[in-house]
Phi, psi and omega in degrees: 000316179302315170308315177304309184302315183293323174286336180214076185300337176302340179302329177301338188267353190269153183276133175298315177288325177262352178235300192291312185301307180292333181275328179283324178291325168306311181296329179270322191268315185268328180273342186053050180250173181259146186303324178307337183285344177286334168294331179280333180221071175300336179301341175319316185293340180279351180261149181291129187294310180277335173280294187259310183298304181300318178298314181286323173304315180301314179302320182294319182295322188295321187260359175079025181255162171218139179211160175301152180308308181306316179291333183281330189247336187279340183277154167305163182299312186304310178299319178298312175299326175292328168301315180296320179282341175260012177059038179235054175304000000 
């Protein structure tokens, strides 16, 4: 946890009920991912669940792609969509 805070100090400002809990539940239940991914990419919590996380996850599922959380979320919409079009997820 300390490493996560050092990498993303903004985590200290987020609500457990409004931010952490819904995003962890979505990651585990809907995305079927491992909690360990959050250690690698704690910035996941800084992205909007309804805005970016869910929409990009849905697009990946529709196209049959998987990618790391950082590759899924850190890129601009234009670059993300280009990856989907060229089948290089």
